[in-house]
N, C-alpha and C positions, 0 to 999 in steps of 0.2 A: 504494500500500500504506500503510495507516494505521500510524502509529508507536504502539508500545506505551505505555500510560499509565504515567507515572512517579509514584511516591509523592511528595507534597510534602515538601520539606526542613523538618525541625524546627529552629527557631532556638534555639540554646543560650544561655541567659541567663548571663552571667559572674557569678561570685560576687564581691561587693564585697570589697575588701582587708581590711576590718575583720571579715569573716566567714570568711576562709579557714581559720582555726584551727578554727572550728566545722565547716566542710565536711570537713576532714581527720579530725576526731574522729568524725564520722558515718561516714566511709569505714572507719575502723578498727573502729568499733562493728559495722558491717554485716559486716565480715570476721570479727570475733569471734563473731557470731551463727552464721555458716556453720560455723566451726570447732567451736562448742559443739554444734550440731545433729548434726554428724558424730560427735563423741565421745559424745553422748547416744544416737545410734542404735547405736553399738558396745556401749555398756553395756547397752542393751535386748537386743541379741543375746546378750551374755554371760549376762545373767540368765535368758534363756530356755533357754540351753544348760545352765545349772545346774539349772533346773527339770526339764528333760528327763532329765538325769542322775540327779536324785533319784527321778524316776518309774521310771526303768530299774532303779535299785538296789532300790527298794521292791518290784519284781516278784519279787525273789529272797528275799523275807522269810521263807519257810518252809523254806529249804534246810537250815538247821541241824537242824530237827525231822525232816526227811526222812532226813538222814544218820544222826542218832541212832537213828531207828526201824530203818533198814536194818542198822546195825551191831548193834543188839540182836537182830534176827532171825538174823543170822549167828552170834552167840554162842550163841543157843538151839540152833541146828542144828549147833553145833560146827565152824563154818566159820571159816577165817581168810583172809587175803589182802586184796586191794584191794576197795574199794567198787565197786558197779556203775558202769560207764562213764558212764551217763546222769547219775548223781548227781555224779560227779567233774567232768563237763563243766559242770553247773550251778554247782558250787562255784567252778570257775575263772572262769566267766562273771560270777559275783557279784563276785569279787575284781577282775576287770577293770573292772566297773561302778563299784566303790568307788574305784578308782584314777582312773577318768575323772571322777568327781564331784569328787575332791580337786583334780584338774588344772584343771577348770573353775572351781572356787571360788577357786583361787589366781590363775587368769587374770583373773577378775572383780575381785579385790582389786587386782591389779597395774594393770589398765586404769583402775580408778577413781583410783588414785594418780597414774599417769603421764599419763593422757589426760583423764579427765573433770574431776577437781579443778582442774588448771591451766587448762583451757578455761573452766570456770565462773568461776574467779578473774579470768581475762583479760576475760571478758564483763562481769563486775560492774564492773571498773575502767573498761572502755570506756564503759559506760552512764553511769557517774559522770562521766567526762571530758566526754561530750556534754552532760550537764546543766550542768556548770561553764561550758563554752564558750557554751551557750545563754544562761545567766544573764549572762555578760559582754556578749553582744550586747544583751540586755534592758537592761542598765545603760547601754549606749551610746545606745539609743533613749530611755531616760529622761532622759539628759543633754541630748539634743536638745530634748525637751519642756521641760526646766528652762530651757535657754538661751532658747527661744522665749518662755516665760512671763516670764522676767526682762526680755527686751526689751519685751514688751507692757506689763508692769507699769511699766517706766521711762517709757514713753509715757503710760500711764494717769496716773501721778503727775504728769507734766508738765502734762497737761490739767487734772488736778484742782487743781494749784497755780494754774494760770491762772484757772480759774473762781472759786476761793476768793479770789484777788486782786481779781477783779471784784466779788465780793460785799462785800469789805472796802471797796472804793472807791465803792460805790453812793451813799453820802451826798454825794459830790462832784457827782454828776449829778442828784441829786434836786431841787436848786434850779432847774435848768433847766426842770423839768417843772411846777413850782409857779407859774410866772409866768402871768399872765392870757392872754398871747399865745402860750402853748405850743401847738404844733400838736396837734390832737386825736389824730392817729395816734400821736404820741409818748407822749401820756398813756396811750393804750390799750396801747402797747407796754410801758410801765413797769408797768402793772397785771399784765402776764404775766411780769414780770422774774424772779419767784421760780421759774418753771418751768425757767429756765436751769440751776438748781442741783439739779434732781431727780436727775441721774446720780450726784451725790455721796452720796446716801442710798439709792440704788436697791439692793434685795436681788437676789441672783442668781436667775434663773428656776428655778422648781421644777416638775418633771414628776412628778406623783403616780403615773403609771403605771410609771415606771422611776427608781429612785434612781440619779443620775448617778455617784456614787462606786462603788456596787455594780456598775454597768454597766461602768465603767472597770476595776474589779477583775477582772471576768469576761474582758474583752478582753486584759488583761495575762497572765492565766493561759492563755488560748487561744493567745496568741502564743508563750509559753514552750513549750507542748506542740508547736506546729507547727514551731518552730525546730529541735526535736530530730529532725525528719524531713526538713525542707527548709530548708537554711541561707539561702535567698534569700527566705523568707517576708517580705512587707512588713509593716510596722507598720500595723494597721487604720486608724489616723487619718491615714495618709499616702496612702491609696489615692484 
């Protein structure tokens, strides 16, 4: 008998310690979204109930005219007593409809104050908190880039100083190459001596298709946006 196929286990990537605050902020934000949507749905139902109650009350719009006309006819005929039962029933139904409308309006105002407004405020704060934490992570990534650049520049300046020192000392070696018995290969090598110092004046490469600074700007913005959804989003230049 064949064993039933089992779904492959998904590997959960742990959140780095420096990003746990961001992960927690995202968790709170997602919870606030659920709570806000619930409050929003409640407000939508309450508004619909008010609209339905308004429509119901409007259906009794001509009751007063009907009552006035009925009472006038009774006076003409010298009659007294209560109005026709049908009119009394409509007047009572209109009063109930008016009371229902007032109740739904009060309920809507109460729900807005006690449910919707606090949920909206909590969501706004949660969204802001996620943005703050994402920016903190962004700064940590920028610090890594800064530290790496500082180390590279230290090495660059060491190499630069070394080459500049050689350039300064070249007159010391020039006499060796001016002798009649100087090996031809050394004379040829000295003729290419200045090429050794080209890195000292070399401009950074330029890609006319893509401004490197604008490209980096775009990647930072994309990282900031992605971090607000996934706290373990890697920096694009570390992939």
